Jmol script that loads the backbone (N, CA, C; Angstrom):
load data "model"
ATOM      1  N   MET A   1       0.848  -1.180   0.000  1.00  0.00           N
ATOM      2  CA  MET A   1       0.000   0.000   0.000  1.00  0.00           C
ATOM      3  C   MET A   1       0.888   1.236   0.000  1.00  0.00           C
ATOM      4  N   SER A   2       0.619   2.159  -0.905  1.00  0.00           N
ATOM      5  CA  SER A   2       1.397   3.392  -0.945  1.00  0.00           C
ATOM      6  C   SER A   2       0.854   4.374   0.080  1.00  0.00           C
ATOM      7  N   GLU A   3       1.631   5.428   0.355  1.00  0.00           N
ATOM      8  CA  GLU A   3       1.197   6.416   1.338  1.00  0.00           C
ATOM      9  C   GLU A   3      -0.126   7.058   0.949  1.00  0.00           C
ATOM     10  N   THR A   4      -0.319   7.307  -0.330  1.00  0.00           N
ATOM     11  CA  THR A   4      -1.549   7.976  -0.733  1.00  0.00           C
ATOM     12  C   THR A   4      -2.776   7.095  -0.532  1.00  0.00           C
ATOM     13  N   ASP A   5      -2.579   5.766  -0.423  1.00  0.00           N
ATOM     14  CA  ASP A   5      -3.712   4.884  -0.150  1.00  0.00           C
ATOM     15  C   ASP A   5      -4.249   5.081   1.262  1.00  0.00           C
ATOM     16  N   LYS A   6      -3.456   5.709   2.122  1.00  0.00           N
ATOM     17  CA  LYS A   6      -3.863   5.923   3.498  1.00  0.00           C
ATOM     18  C   LYS A   6      -4.660   7.210   3.686  1.00  0.00           C
ATOM     19  N   VAL A   7      -4.751   8.008   2.629  1.00  0.00           N
ATOM     20  CA  VAL A   7      -5.450   9.287   2.704  1.00  0.00           C
ATOM     21  C   VAL A   7      -6.523   9.315   1.622  1.00  0.00           C
ATOM     22  N   HIS A   8      -7.761   9.549   2.034  1.00  0.00           N
ATOM     23  CA  HIS A   8      -8.883   9.540   1.112  1.00  0.00           C
ATOM     24  C   HIS A   8      -9.158  10.949   0.589  1.00  0.00           C
ATOM     25  N   ASP A   9      -9.243  11.057  -0.732  1.00  0.00           N
ATOM     26  CA  ASP A   9      -9.563  12.334  -1.369  1.00  0.00           C
ATOM     27  C   ASP A   9     -11.049  12.635  -1.234  1.00  0.00           C
ATOM     28  N   LEU A  10     -11.355  13.866  -0.919  1.00  0.00           N
ATOM     29  CA  LEU A  10     -12.731  14.355  -0.968  1.00  0.00           C
ATOM     30  C   LEU A  10     -12.760  15.540  -1.924  1.00  0.00           C
ATOM     31  N   THR A  11     -13.805  15.645  -2.724  1.00  0.00           N
ATOM     32  CA  THR A  11     -13.917  16.764  -3.653  1.00  0.00           C
ATOM     33  C   THR A  11     -14.344  18.014  -2.885  1.00  0.00           C
ATOM     34  N   PRO A  12     -14.099  19.198  -3.460  1.00  0.00           N
ATOM     35  CA  PRO A  12     -14.588  20.419  -2.825  1.00  0.00           C
ATOM     36  C   PRO A  12     -16.088  20.369  -2.559  1.00  0.00           C
ATOM     37  N   GLN A  13     -16.849  19.810  -3.496  1.00  0.00           N
ATOM     38  CA  GLN A  13     -18.299  19.733  -3.320  1.00  0.00           C
ATOM     39  C   GLN A  13     -18.667  18.826  -2.152  1.00  0.00           C
ATOM     40  N   GLU A  14     -17.972  17.694  -2.013  1.00  0.00           N
ATOM     41  CA  GLU A  14     -18.236  16.783  -0.891  1.00  0.00           C
ATOM     42  C   GLU A  14     -17.929  17.463   0.441  1.00  0.00           C
ATOM     43  N   VAL A  15     -16.802  18.176   0.493  1.00  0.00           N
ATOM     44  CA  VAL A  15     -16.408  18.848   1.734  1.00  0.00           C
ATOM     45  C   VAL A  15     -17.397  19.959   2.076  1.00  0.00           C
ATOM     46  N   ALA A  16     -17.767  20.769   1.089  1.00  0.00           N
ATOM     47  CA  ALA A  16     -18.717  21.859   1.334  1.00  0.00           C
ATOM     48  C   ALA A  16     -20.045  21.310   1.866  1.00  0.00           C
ATOM     49  N   LYS A  17     -20.531  20.246   1.271  1.00  0.00           N
ATOM     50  CA  LYS A  17     -21.792  19.626   1.699  1.00  0.00           C
ATOM     51  C   LYS A  17     -21.662  19.077   3.121  1.00  0.00           C
ATOM     52  N   GLY A  18     -20.537  18.400   3.402  1.00  0.00           N
ATOM     53  CA  GLY A  18     -20.315  17.843   4.727  1.00  0.00           C
ATOM     54  C   GLY A  18     -20.205  18.903   5.813  1.00  0.00           C
ATOM     55  N   LEU A  19     -19.636  20.065   5.447  1.00  0.00           N
ATOM     56  CA  LEU A  19     -19.546  21.170   6.406  1.00  0.00           C
ATOM     57  C   LEU A  19     -20.927  21.722   6.717  1.00  0.00           C
ATOM     58  N   VAL A  20     -21.729  21.922   5.682  1.00  0.00           N
ATOM     59  CA  VAL A  20     -23.089  22.429   5.864  1.00  0.00           C
ATOM     60  C   VAL A  20     -23.908  21.464   6.726  1.00  0.00           C
ATOM     61  N   GLU A  21     -23.717  20.185   6.503  1.00  0.00           N
ATOM     62  CA  GLU A  21     -24.468  19.159   7.240  1.00  0.00           C
ATOM     63  C   GLU A  21     -23.875  18.878   8.622  1.00  0.00           C
ATOM     64  N   GLY A  22     -22.735  19.507   8.942  1.00  0.00           N
ATOM     65  CA  GLY A  22     -22.127  19.301  10.254  1.00  0.00           C
ATOM     66  C   GLY A  22     -21.412  17.975  10.414  1.00  0.00           C
ATOM     67  N   ARG A  23     -21.025  17.359   9.301  1.00  0.00           N
ATOM     68  CA  ARG A  23     -20.349  16.054   9.365  1.00  0.00           C
ATOM     69  C   ARG A  23     -18.838  16.155   9.361  1.00  0.00           C
ATOM     70  N   TYR A  24     -18.289  17.301   8.927  1.00  0.00           N
ATOM     71  CA  TYR A  24     -16.843  17.449   8.775  1.00  0.00           C
ATOM     72  C   TYR A  24     -16.292  18.562   9.654  1.00  0.00           C
ATOM     73  N   LEU A  25     -15.070  18.351  10.142  1.00  0.00           N
ATOM     74  CA  LEU A  25     -14.272  19.383  10.792  1.00  0.00           C
ATOM     75  C   LEU A  25     -13.109  19.658   9.849  1.00  0.00           C
ATOM     76  N   LEU A  26     -13.107  20.847   9.244  1.00  0.00           N
ATOM     77  CA  LEU A  26     -12.065  21.206   8.275  1.00  0.00           C
ATOM     78  C   LEU A  26     -10.902  21.856   9.006  1.00  0.00           C
ATOM     79  N   ILE A  27      -9.709  21.275   8.844  1.00  0.00           N
ATOM     80  CA  ILE A  27      -8.495  21.816   9.459  1.00  0.00           C
ATOM     81  C   ILE A  27      -7.550  22.262   8.341  1.00  0.00           C
ATOM     82  N   ASP A  28      -7.334  23.560   8.280  1.00  0.00           N
ATOM     83  CA  ASP A  28      -6.495  24.184   7.255  1.00  0.00           C
ATOM     84  C   ASP A  28      -5.059  24.194   7.771  1.00  0.00           C
ATOM     85  N   VAL A  29      -4.143  23.525   7.057  1.00  0.00           N
ATOM     86  CA  VAL A  29      -2.755  23.419   7.512  1.00  0.00           C
ATOM     87  C   VAL A  29      -1.821  24.405   6.809  1.00  0.00           C
ATOM     88  N   ARG A  30      -2.407  25.382   6.105  1.00  0.00           N
ATOM     89  CA  ARG A  30      -1.580  26.429   5.491  1.00  0.00           C
ATOM     90  C   ARG A  30      -1.035  27.350   6.577  1.00  0.00           C
ATOM     91  N   GLU A  31      -0.057  28.160   6.195  1.00  0.00           N
ATOM     92  CA  GLU A  31       0.594  29.058   7.147  1.00  0.00           C
ATOM     93  C   GLU A  31      -0.256  30.312   7.393  1.00  0.00           C
ATOM     94  N   PRO A  32      -0.020  31.008   8.526  1.00  0.00           N
ATOM     95  CA  PRO A  32      -0.840  32.169   8.878  1.00  0.00           C
ATOM     96  C   PRO A  32      -0.916  33.239   7.795  1.00  0.00           C
ATOM     97  N   ASN A  33       0.182  33.486   7.072  1.00  0.00           N
ATOM     98  CA  ASN A  33       0.121  34.503   6.012  1.00  0.00           C
ATOM     99  C   ASN A  33      -0.827  34.090   4.898  1.00  0.00           C
ATOM    100  N   GLU A  34      -0.949  32.787   4.657  1.00  0.00           N
ATOM    101  CA  GLU A  34      -1.862  32.298   3.621  1.00  0.00           C
ATOM    102  C   GLU A  34      -3.315  32.404   4.075  1.00  0.00           C
ATOM    103  N   THR A  35      -3.586  31.979   5.311  1.00  0.00           N
ATOM    104  CA  THR A  35      -4.967  32.011   5.798  1.00  0.00           C
ATOM    105  C   THR A  35      -5.438  33.429   6.059  1.00  0.00           C
ATOM    106  N   ALA A  36      -4.505  34.352   6.341  1.00  0.00           N
ATOM    107  CA  ALA A  36      -4.889  35.753   6.528  1.00  0.00           C
ATOM    108  C   ALA A  36      -5.378  36.350   5.212  1.00  0.00           C
ATOM    109  N   ALA A  37      -4.789  35.922   4.116  1.00  0.00           N
ATOM    110  CA  ALA A  37      -5.163  36.452   2.803  1.00  0.00           C
ATOM    111  C   ALA A  37      -6.474  35.847   2.309  1.00  0.00           C
ATOM    112  N   GLU A  38      -6.660  34.560   2.565  1.00  0.00           N
ATOM    113  CA  GLU A  38      -7.864  33.879   2.086  1.00  0.00           C
ATOM    114  C   GLU A  38      -8.031  32.590   2.868  1.00  0.00           C
ATOM    115  N   ALA A  39      -9.232  32.363   3.378  1.00  0.00           N
ATOM    116  CA  ALA A  39      -9.461  31.199   4.237  1.00  0.00           C
ATOM    117  C   ALA A  39     -10.754  30.487   3.849  1.00  0.00           C
ATOM    118  N   TYR A  40     -10.842  29.241   4.282  1.00  0.00           N
ATOM    119  CA  TYR A  40     -12.086  28.488   4.132  1.00  0.00           C
ATOM    120  C   TYR A  40     -13.094  29.052   5.131  1.00  0.00           C
ATOM    121  N   PRO A  41     -14.359  29.236   4.745  1.00  0.00           N
ATOM    122  CA  PRO A  41     -15.330  29.869   5.641  1.00  0.00           C
ATOM    123  C   PRO A  41     -15.569  29.091   6.931  1.00  0.00           C
ATOM    124  N   GLU A  42     -15.469  27.765   6.879  1.00  0.00           N
ATOM    125  CA  GLU A  42     -15.785  26.943   8.051  1.00  0.00           C
ATOM    126  C   GLU A  42     -14.550  26.259   8.631  1.00  0.00           C
ATOM    127  N   GLY A  43     -13.368  26.743   8.284  1.00  0.00           N
ATOM    128  CA  GLY A  43     -12.154  26.037   8.689  1.00  0.00           C
ATOM    129  C   GLY A  43     -11.573  26.510  10.003  1.00  0.00           C
ATOM    130  N   THR A  44     -10.817  25.616  10.632  1.00  0.00           N
ATOM    131  CA  THR A  44      -9.972  25.972  11.760  1.00  0.00           C
ATOM    132  C   THR A  44      -8.533  25.779  11.282  1.00  0.00           C
ATOM    133  N   THR A  45      -7.580  26.445  11.901  1.00  0.00           N
ATOM    134  CA  THR A  45      -6.215  26.382  11.380  1.00  0.00           C
ATOM    135  C   THR A  45      -5.276  25.616  12.309  1.00  0.00           C
ATOM    136  N   ALA A  46      -4.324  24.922  11.686  1.00  0.00           N
ATOM    137  CA  ALA A  46      -3.253  24.213  12.383  1.00  0.00           C
ATOM    138  C   ALA A  46      -2.074  24.189  11.416  1.00  0.00           C
ATOM    139  N   PRO A  47      -1.277  25.283  11.367  1.00  0.00           N
ATOM    140  CA  PRO A  47      -0.196  25.374  10.373  1.00  0.00           C
ATOM    141  C   PRO A  47       0.743  24.175  10.407  1.00  0.00           C
ATOM    142  N   LEU A  48       1.075  23.679   9.230  1.00  0.00           N
ATOM    143  CA  LEU A  48       1.923  22.496   9.130  1.00  0.00           C
ATOM    144  C   LEU A  48       3.302  22.728   9.745  1.00  0.00           C
ATOM    145  N   SER A  49       3.790  23.972   9.722  1.00  0.00           N
ATOM    146  CA  SER A  49       5.112  24.260  10.274  1.00  0.00           C
ATOM    147  C   SER A  49       5.171  24.013  11.784  1.00  0.00           C
ATOM    148  N   HIS A  50       4.029  24.060  12.456  1.00  0.00           N
ATOM    149  CA  HIS A  50       3.957  23.808  13.915  1.00  0.00           C
ATOM    150  C   HIS A  50       3.004  22.657  14.206  1.00  0.00           C
ATOM    151  N   PHE A  51       2.837  21.760  13.241  1.00  0.00           N
ATOM    152  CA  PHE A  51       1.795  20.740  13.328  1.00  0.00           C
ATOM    153  C   PHE A  51       2.059  19.752  14.458  1.00  0.00           C
ATOM    154  N   ASP A  52       1.079  19.607  15.333  1.00  0.00           N
ATOM    155  CA  ASP A  52       1.146  18.633  16.423  1.00  0.00           C
ATOM    156  C   ASP A  52      -0.226  17.979  16.529  1.00  0.00           C
ATOM    157  N   PRO A  53      -0.330  16.717  16.113  1.00  0.00           N
ATOM    158  CA  PRO A  53      -1.628  16.047  16.155  1.00  0.00           C
ATOM    159  C   PRO A  53      -2.287  16.071  17.534  1.00  0.00           C
ATOM    160  N   ALA A  54      -1.480  16.140  18.595  1.00  0.00           N
ATOM    161  CA  ALA A  54      -2.038  16.142  19.951  1.00  0.00           C
ATOM    162  C   ALA A  54      -2.802  17.424  20.264  1.00  0.00           C
ATOM    163  N   THR A  55      -2.522  18.503  19.537  1.00  0.00           N
ATOM    164  CA  THR A  55      -3.180  19.775  19.831  1.00  0.00           C
ATOM    165  C   THR A  55      -4.347  20.083  18.891  1.00  0.00           C
ATOM    166  N   LEU A  56      -4.686  19.149  18.017  1.00  0.00           N
ATOM    167  CA  LEU A  56      -5.811  19.386  17.110  1.00  0.00           C
ATOM    168  C   LEU A  56      -7.118  19.426  17.888  1.00  0.00           C
ATOM    169  N   PRO A  57      -8.090  20.207  17.404  1.00  0.00           N
ATOM    170  CA  PRO A  57      -9.363  20.272  18.114  1.00  0.00           C
ATOM    171  C   PRO A  57     -10.066  18.921  18.126  1.00  0.00           C
ATOM    172  N   GLU A  58     -10.833  18.678  19.159  1.00  0.00           N
ATOM    173  CA  GLU A  58     -11.609  17.446  19.275  1.00  0.00           C
ATOM    174  C   GLU A  58     -12.704  17.471  18.217  1.00  0.00           C
ATOM    175  N   PRO A  59     -12.801  16.430  17.378  1.00  0.00           N
ATOM    176  CA  PRO A  59     -13.793  16.465  16.304  1.00  0.00           C
ATOM    177  C   PRO A  59     -15.240  16.237  16.772  1.00  0.00           C
ATOM    178  N   ASN A  60     -15.416  15.732  17.982  1.00  0.00           N
ATOM    179  CA  ASN A  60     -16.771  15.528  18.516  1.00  0.00           C
ATOM    180  C   ASN A  60     -17.682  14.773  17.551  1.00  0.00           C
ATOM    181  N   GLY A  61     -17.157  13.667  17.047  1.00  0.00           N
ATOM    182  CA  GLY A  61     -17.960  12.812  16.184  1.00  0.00           C
ATOM    183  C   GLY A  61     -17.915  13.175  14.714  1.00  0.00           C
ATOM    184  N   LYS A  62     -17.292  14.301  14.377  1.00  0.00           N
ATOM    185  CA  LYS A  62     -17.187  14.703  12.974  1.00  0.00           C
ATOM    186  C   LYS A  62     -15.970  14.033  12.332  1.00  0.00           C
ATOM    187  N   THR A  63     -15.980  13.936  11.028  1.00  0.00           N
ATOM    188  CA  THR A  63     -14.831  13.452  10.276  1.00  0.00           C
ATOM    189  C   THR A  63     -13.872  14.618  10.072  1.00  0.00           C
ATOM    190  N   VAL A  64     -12.618  14.426  10.457  1.00  0.00           N
ATOM    191  CA  VAL A  64     -11.603  15.461  10.250  1.00  0.00           C
ATOM    192  C   VAL A  64     -11.162  15.427   8.795  1.00  0.00           C
ATOM    193  N   VAL A  65     -11.142  16.618   8.178  1.00  0.00           N
ATOM    194  CA  VAL A  65     -10.696  16.771   6.794  1.00  0.00           C
ATOM    195  C   VAL A  65      -9.607  17.839   6.784  1.00  0.00           C
ATOM    196  N   PHE A  66      -8.410  17.470   6.337  1.00  0.00           N
ATOM    197  CA  PHE A  66      -7.316  18.436   6.236  1.00  0.00           C
ATOM    198  C   PHE A  66      -7.385  19.141   4.885  1.00  0.00           C
ATOM    199  N   ALA A  67      -6.963  20.409   4.870  1.00  0.00           N
ATOM    200  CA  ALA A  67      -6.971  21.191   3.639  1.00  0.00           C
ATOM    201  C   ALA A  67      -5.742  22.089   3.610  1.00  0.00           C
ATOM    202  N   CYS A  68      -5.299  22.429   2.389  1.00  0.00           N
ATOM    203  CA  CYS A  68      -4.172  23.339   2.213  1.00  0.00           C
ATOM    204  C   CYS A  68      -4.397  24.123   0.925  1.00  0.00           C
ATOM    205  N   ARG A  69      -3.326  24.490   0.234  1.00  0.00           N
ATOM    206  CA  ARG A  69      -3.473  25.264  -1.004  1.00  0.00           C
ATOM    207  C   ARG A  69      -3.781  24.365  -2.198  1.00  0.00           C
ATOM    208  N   SER A  70      -3.026  23.259  -2.318  1.00  0.00           N
ATOM    209  CA  SER A  70      -3.164  22.432  -3.522  1.00  0.00           C
ATOM    210  C   SER A  70      -3.482  20.964  -3.241  1.00  0.00           C
ATOM    211  N   GLY A  71      -3.350  20.540  -1.988  1.00  0.00           N
ATOM    212  CA  GLY A  71      -3.629  19.151  -1.649  1.00  0.00           C
ATOM    213  C   GLY A  71      -2.413  18.342  -1.259  1.00  0.00           C
ATOM    214  N   LYS A  72      -1.222  18.950  -1.251  1.00  0.00           N
ATOM    215  CA  LYS A  72      -0.013  18.211  -0.869  1.00  0.00           C
ATOM    216  C   LYS A  72       0.212  18.239   0.645  1.00  0.00           C
ATOM    217  N   ARG A  73       0.176  19.423   1.243  1.00  0.00           N
ATOM    218  CA  ARG A  73       0.408  19.522   2.696  1.00  0.00           C
ATOM    219  C   ARG A  73      -0.703  18.849   3.494  1.00  0.00           C
ATOM    220  N   SER A  74      -1.911  18.821   2.941  1.00  0.00           N
ATOM    221  CA  SER A  74      -3.008  18.161   3.658  1.00  0.00           C
ATOM    222  C   SER A  74      -2.773  16.656   3.748  1.00  0.00           C
ATOM    223  N   VAL A  75      -2.172  16.068   2.718  1.00  0.00           N
ATOM    224  CA  VAL A  75      -1.812  14.647   2.783  1.00  0.00           C
ATOM    225  C   VAL A  75      -0.731  14.441   3.844  1.00  0.00           C
ATOM    226  N   THR A  76       0.270  15.312   3.863  1.00  0.00           N
ATOM    227  CA  THR A  76       1.334  15.230   4.871  1.00  0.00           C
ATOM    228  C   THR A  76       0.738  15.299   6.280  1.00  0.00           C
ATOM    229  N   ALA A  77      -0.190  16.220   6.496  1.00  0.00           N
ATOM    230  CA  ALA A  77      -0.824  16.365   7.814  1.00  0.00           C
ATOM    231  C   ALA A  77      -1.617  15.124   8.187  1.00  0.00           C
ATOM    232  N   SER A  78      -2.339  14.580   7.234  1.00  0.00           N
ATOM    233  CA  SER A  78      -3.125  13.378   7.502  1.00  0.00           C
ATOM    234  C   SER A  78      -2.226  12.200   7.879  1.00  0.00           C
ATOM    235  N   LEU A  79      -1.136  12.020   7.142  1.00  0.00           N
ATOM    236  CA  LEU A  79      -0.202  10.925   7.458  1.00  0.00           C
ATOM    237  C   LEU A  79       0.452  11.138   8.821  1.00  0.00           C
ATOM    238  N   ALA A  80       0.785  12.395   9.154  1.00  0.00           N
ATOM    239  CA  ALA A  80       1.379  12.691  10.463  1.00  0.00           C
ATOM    240  C   ALA A  80       0.384  12.400  11.583  1.00  0.00           C
ATOM    241  N   ALA A  81      -0.862  12.760  11.384  1.00  0.00           N
ATOM    242  CA  ALA A  81      -1.896  12.488  12.392  1.00  0.00           C
ATOM    243  C   ALA A  81      -2.083  10.981  12.559  1.00  0.00           C
ATOM    244  N   GLN A  82      -2.087  10.256  11.444  1.00  0.00           N
ATOM    245  CA  GLN A  82      -2.229   8.795  11.523  1.00  0.00           C
ATOM    246  C   GLN A  82      -1.038   8.169  12.243  1.00  0.00           C
ATOM    247  N   ALA A  83       0.158   8.693  11.983  1.00  0.00           N
ATOM    248  CA  ALA A  83       1.360   8.172  12.649  1.00  0.00           C
ATOM    249  C   ALA A  83       1.281   8.394  14.155  1.00  0.00           C
ATOM    250  N   ALA A  84       0.538   9.437  14.560  1.00  0.00           N
ATOM    251  CA  ALA A  84       0.366   9.739  15.980  1.00  0.00           C
ATOM    252  C   ALA A  84      -0.848   9.011  16.570  1.00  0.00           C
ATOM    253  N   GLY A  85      -1.453   8.133  15.784  1.00  0.00           N
ATOM    254  CA  GLY A  85      -2.554   7.322  16.290  1.00  0.00           C
ATOM    255  C   GLY A  85      -3.940   7.913  16.100  1.00  0.00           C
ATOM    256  N   LYS A  86      -4.043   9.001  15.347  1.00  0.00           N
ATOM    257  CA  LYS A  86      -5.357   9.613  15.103  1.00  0.00           C
ATOM    258  C   LYS A  86      -5.963   9.010  13.821  1.00  0.00           C
ATOM    259  N   PRO A  87      -7.256   8.741  13.821  1.00  0.00           N
ATOM    260  CA  PRO A  87      -7.881   8.132  12.635  1.00  0.00           C
ATOM    261  C   PRO A  87      -8.305   9.164  11.595  1.00  0.00           C
ATOM    262  N   TYR A  88      -7.424  10.107  11.300  1.00  0.00           N
ATOM    263  CA  TYR A  88      -7.758  11.219  10.416  1.00  0.00           C
ATOM    264  C   TYR A  88      -7.190  10.958   9.028  1.00  0.00           C
ATOM    265  N   ASN A  89      -8.001  10.387   8.150  1.00  0.00           N
ATOM    266  CA  ASN A  89      -7.484   9.946   6.861  1.00  0.00           C
ATOM    267  C   ASN A  89      -8.234  10.554   5.677  1.00  0.00           C
ATOM    268  N   HIS A  90      -8.712  11.798   5.832  1.00  0.00           N
ATOM    269  CA  HIS A  90      -9.396  12.476   4.729  1.00  0.00           C
ATOM    270  C   HIS A  90      -8.749  13.833   4.469  1.00  0.00           C
ATOM    271  N   HIS A  91      -8.723  14.213   3.193  1.00  0.00           N
ATOM    272  CA  HIS A  91      -8.232  15.547   2.858  1.00  0.00           C
ATOM    273  C   HIS A  91      -9.003  16.091   1.667  1.00  0.00           C
ATOM    274  N   LEU A  92      -8.951  17.404   1.538  1.00  0.00           N
ATOM    275  CA  LEU A  92      -9.602  18.107   0.439  1.00  0.00           C
ATOM    276  C   LEU A  92      -8.684  18.049  -0.777  1.00  0.00           C
ATOM    277  N   ALA A  93      -9.031  17.209  -1.736  1.00  0.00           N
ATOM    278  CA  ALA A  93      -8.233  17.090  -2.958  1.00  0.00           C
ATOM    279  C   ALA A  93      -8.294  18.402  -3.728  1.00  0.00           C
ATOM    280  N   GLY A  94      -7.127  18.907  -4.111  1.00  0.00           N
ATOM    281  CA  GLY A  94      -7.062  20.156  -4.845  1.00  0.00           C
ATOM    282  C   GLY A  94      -6.962  21.391  -3.978  1.00  0.00           C
ATOM    283  N   GLY A  95      -7.185  21.240  -2.668  1.00  0.00           N
ATOM    284  CA  GLY A  95      -7.021  22.341  -1.728  1.00  0.00           C
ATOM    285  C   GLY A  95      -7.797  23.591  -2.092  1.00  0.00           C
ATOM    286  N   MET A  96      -7.253  24.737  -1.692  1.00  0.00           N
ATOM    287  CA  MET A  96      -7.900  26.026  -1.944  1.00  0.00           C
ATOM    288  C   MET A  96      -8.046  26.282  -3.442  1.00  0.00           C
ATOM    289  N   ILE A  97      -7.083  25.814  -4.229  1.00  0.00           N
ATOM    290  CA  ILE A  97      -7.157  26.007  -5.679  1.00  0.00           C
ATOM    291  C   ILE A  97      -8.420  25.317  -6.216  1.00  0.00           C
ATOM    292  N   GLY A  98      -8.633  24.068  -5.805  1.00  0.00           N
ATOM    293  CA  GLY A  98      -9.814  23.328  -6.242  1.00  0.00           C
ATOM    294  C   GLY A  98     -11.106  23.896  -5.679  1.00  0.00           C
ATOM    295  N   TRP A  99     -11.041  24.356  -4.425  1.00  0.00           N
ATOM    296  CA  TRP A  99     -12.207  24.940  -3.751  1.00  0.00           C
ATOM    297  C   TRP A  99     -12.703  26.154  -4.552  1.00  0.00           C
ATOM    298  N   LYS A 100     -11.773  27.033  -4.904  1.00  0.00           N
ATOM    299  CA  LYS A 100     -12.125  28.246  -5.652  1.00  0.00           C
ATOM    300  C   LYS A 100     -12.564  27.895  -7.070  1.00  0.00           C
ATOM    301  N   ALA A 101     -11.903  26.926  -7.690  1.00  0.00           N
ATOM    302  CA  ALA A 101     -12.281  26.503  -9.044  1.00  0.00           C
ATOM    303  C   ALA A 101     -13.701  25.951  -9.070  1.00  0.00           C
ATOM    304  N   ALA A 102     -14.146  25.384  -7.941  1.00  0.00           N
ATOM    305  CA  ALA A 102     -15.508  24.844  -7.844  1.00  0.00           C
ATOM    306  C   ALA A 102     -16.530  25.948  -7.554  1.00  0.00           C
ATOM    307  N   GLY A 103     -16.029  27.196  -7.411  1.00  0.00           N
ATOM    308  CA  GLY A 103     -16.932  28.315  -7.174  1.00  0.00           C
ATOM    309  C   GLY A 103     -17.415  28.430  -5.740  1.00  0.00           C
ATOM    310  N   LEU A 104     -16.694  27.809  -4.820  1.00  0.00           N
ATOM    311  CA  LEU A 104     -17.106  27.839  -3.408  1.00  0.00           C
ATOM    312  C   LEU A 104     -16.573  29.080  -2.721  1.00  0.00           C
ATOM    313  N   PRO A 105     -17.252  29.560  -1.679  1.00  0.00           N
ATOM    314  CA  PRO A 105     -16.888  30.834  -1.051  1.00  0.00           C
ATOM    315  C   PRO A 105     -15.640  30.731  -0.180  1.00  0.00           C
ATOM    316  N   THR A 106     -14.951  31.863  -0.075  1.00  0.00           N
ATOM    317  CA  THR A 106     -13.822  31.988   0.844  1.00  0.00           C
ATOM    318  C   THR A 106     -14.061  33.230   1.696  1.00  0.00           C
ATOM    319  N   LYS A 107     -13.255  33.370   2.719  1.00  0.00           N
ATOM    320  CA  LYS A 107     -13.339  34.581   3.557  1.00  0.00           C
ATOM    321  C   LYS A 107     -11.949  35.158   3.710  1.00  0.00           C
ATOM    322  N   ILE A 108     -11.894  36.416   4.082  1.00  0.00           N
ATOM    323  CA  ILE A 108     -10.618  37.071   4.349  1.00  0.00           C
ATOM    324  C   ILE A 108     -10.293  36.890   5.819  1.00  0.00           C
ATOM    325  N   GLY A 109      -9.086  36.416   6.102  1.00  0.00           N
ATOM    326  CA  GLY A 109      -8.652  36.256   7.486  1.00  0.00           C
ATOM    327  C   GLY A 109      -9.055  34.922   8.057  1.00  0.00           C
ATOM    328  N   GLY A 110      -8.033  34.106   8.383  1.00  0.00           N
ATOM    329  CA  GLY A 110      -8.292  32.784   8.953  1.00  0.00           C
ATOM    330  C   GLY A 110      -8.587  32.929  10.374  1.00  0.00           C
TER     331      GLY A 110
END
end "model"
wireframe off; spacefill off
backbone 0.3
color backbone group
């Protein structure tokens, strides 16, 4: 099994729907300068440069979905969380680039 088999891709549309329905906790692993410029409307932040799976918010029954700019750092975060024993194996495929391409809303300031 390759590393990418351990992380499940979700489309921007799937993530947006899951957020509206309260099924997903979106964790944005981009850096503060990136989230300050443009952020996911329902996201919480955990920059990859200081990433510690132990300090992630409690999902309270929701599925954790990692997100970044293009979908690379979110896979890294998911694998790091799994290595720390967390069952967090979903990410937003395409990241912010895909989110915006799908016409989904963003906000200023993470």
